[in-house]
N, C-alpha and C positions, 0 to 999 in steps of 0.2 A: 707736472706741467704739461699741457697739451702739446702735442706735436704741431709743427710748423707745416710738414709736407708728409702725407701719407700715401702708400701704395697698397691697394687692397686686391689681392688676387690676381696681379697684373700678368698678362700674356700678349706677346707680340711675335708676329711672324713676318718673315720676308717672302712673299709668294706661299709656298706650302710648308715652309721650313720655320718651325719654333724658334727663336732666338731668346725669347724669355719665356717662362711658363710659371704660373703659380707664385708669383714674387709679393709677399707680404713685409712691409717695412715701414718704420716710421723716422722721421728725422726730427729731433728735438731742438729746442732754441740753444745756441751756445755751445753747442758740440761739433767734435770733428767726428764723422762716420767715414771709415776707409771701405772701400771695395776691392777684393782680391779675386784672383783666378786667373788661369792661364789664357792664351790667346783663344778667341772664339766662345769665350764662356758667357759671352753677353754683357760685358762691364759697359762698353760705351753705348750699347743700345740701351741700357738700363738708364744711363744719365740723360740720353736724348728723350726718354719718357718722361723723366722727373722734370725735364725743361719743357715739355709740350711740344717739342720738334717732332715727335712721333707720337700718333695717338694709339693706345694699346686696342687690340682686337678683344681682349678679355680684360675684366676687371677696371679698376678706377685709379685715376692719380687724383689726390685732393689738396688743395692749398687751403688749410684751416678751416676744412669741411667743405669746400666749394670744389667741384669738378674742374679741373684744370682746363678741359676743353670747352668749358662754357665762359670763361674769363675773357679770352680775346688776348692777342700777342701783346700790346702796349702793356695791360695790367699784369700779365705774367712777367715781362720784362722788368716791372718795377718791383718784383718779388723776388725774381730768381734770375741769377746772372750765371752764365756757363762761360768756361775757358775750354775750349775744344783742342784736340791735337793740332789741327791744321790751321795755322794763322798766318797766311803769306799776305803781304801787302805790296800791290803792285807799283804804288807811288812811294815816293821817300817822305811820308808824314813824318813829323816830329812826334816826341814822345807824347808831348801835352796835347797835338791833335789826335792822337790815338786814343788817349784817355777820355777828350771830349766826347768821341764816338759814343761813350758810355750813356750819354746825357740823352740820346735820341729818343728814349721812351718815355721821356718827361717834356719833350717838345712838342708842339702842334705841327701840323703839316706846313711846310715852308718858314717855320719859326727859326730864327738863329739863337745861337747861346748866348746869354744873357750874365750878368754879373754873378748871379748866384751860380749858375752853371761852372764858371770859371772858378769859383770858391771851391767847389764841390769837387772838380777835377785836380786842382792844385792840392787840396787836403788828401786826395787818393794817393797823388804821387807822393805826398809827404808820409802818409802811413806806411807806404811800401818801400820806402828809402830810395825812391827814385826822383825826387825833386830835382837834384842837380842834372838829371838828364832831360830835362824838359825840352829843351831846345835842339836836342840831338836828334837824328834821323833814326827812325826804327830799324833801317838797315845798319847802321853802324853799331848797335849794341850787340853785347855779347849774348849767348844763349840765357845765361841766368839773368841778366839785365832784361831783356825783353820779356822774360817770363814775369817778373815783377812788374813790368809797365802792363802786361795784358791783365794781371791781377788787380792793377789800379783801374784800368778800364771797366772790369767788372764791379770795384768798388763804387766806381762813379754812378752805376746805375742805381745806386742806395738800395741793394737788395736786402732780403733777409736771409736768403739762401744763395751760396755760392757753390757751384759745382765746378770741379776741376779733372779734366779728363787727362790722366798722365802727366802731370805739370813738370816732373823731373827727368822725363824721356830725353836723352842725349846730353845731359848735363854732368858735369864732373861731380865727386863727391861733396866738395865744399858747396857747390850751388844746390845740390839736392837738399842738403842738410838746412840751408838757408832758406830755400823754399818752405819746407816742412815747419821751421820755425816761425815763419812769416804766417802761415796759416793757422799756427796754434795762437799765436799773439793777437790775430784777429779775432779768432774764435773767443778768446778770453777777454780782450779790452774793448771790444764793439759789439759782443755778444750776437756775433754772426754765426750761423749753421753752415757748415762746410761739409761737402761730400767729395772725397777726392778717391779717384782710381788710380791704384799704383801697382807697378810689378815688383817695388821694392818692399817686401815684406817686413825686413828689419826697421825700416823707417816708419812704416805704416803702425807696426806694434808698438813703436817708441811714442809717436804723436798723437795716435788716434782714440778717442774714447772708447768706441766701439769698432768693430771689423764685422763684414759680410762677406764670406767666401763662396764664389759662385762656381758651379760645376755644371757646363751644359746648358745653361740658361735658367738653372734653378738655384735657390739658396742651399748649400749643402750645409753650412753651420754659420751661426751668427752669435756674437756676444762679445764680451771684453777680450783684449787681446791675448790674456793667458789662457782663455778658454778656446779661440779659435786657432791661435798658432801653436799647434801640436805636431808631432812627427807623423802620426796617424792620420791626421787631416790633410796635411800637406802631400803625404805620399798619395793619398787616396784621389785628391783633387788634380794634383800636378804630375802623377805617376813618377816621381823622382825621390829615392831615398835621401832622407835628410837627418841631421842630428839638431834637435831644439833643446837649447838649455837657457839660463838666464844670463842676461847682461849684467856682469858683477857690479857696474855703476849705477844702473837703472832698476834691475829687478826685472825688466821686460823681457819677452820672449826674444831669443836670438837663434838665428837659423844658419846652420852650416851644411854643405854638401858632403855625402859620404861616398865612400866607393870610389 
């Protein structure tokens, strides 16, 4: 099956410092791709180049064979949705109002949301298990509830690719698991392609079909979780000794600190 999103020899630099270099990657339909790596390895920059927020100085990002840079933001936003790390709302919008913001890419200038936009927003809330939060202020929600609403906003764009930048940061164990379960179900039930940046190696190994581990802006290793999550790879990239074994209930790799 042809990839939806392709990165070919992508490089991006801030000033004279390269944040990404020589990135080759393909995102296929209905898969969850996990991006791993320590702080400063280029994970967030990589997502922003996939979304077209940053234009690479080297290489190309292609959406079904067409250069992302040539499509324009409205077209890109109808195909790719991103949930970033920073999501502060100055005003006390309701959860439904937040999700309706995802319809902007489908509206003309000065056009208001119509019946179908409302239906899409309600369906997105329902798909993320947040329909009962529709009238509540975004400021009143817990971290896990807010993250689900933000994913619902992304779904309201009706994209084919959803990019998630550390969606489980600052969440407790229950909500971390629930967010990854949600991502997995959206991929399975709606055919979405999901790219998720995570510091949680165990959860990524459990829920992702493939993993990419970055080191200093380049791909160190990529492949199925059992090939990527090894003690040798983690020690080389994270500079931390670990023990990697198999989770007895899933058979997926499991990481423990040593020493």
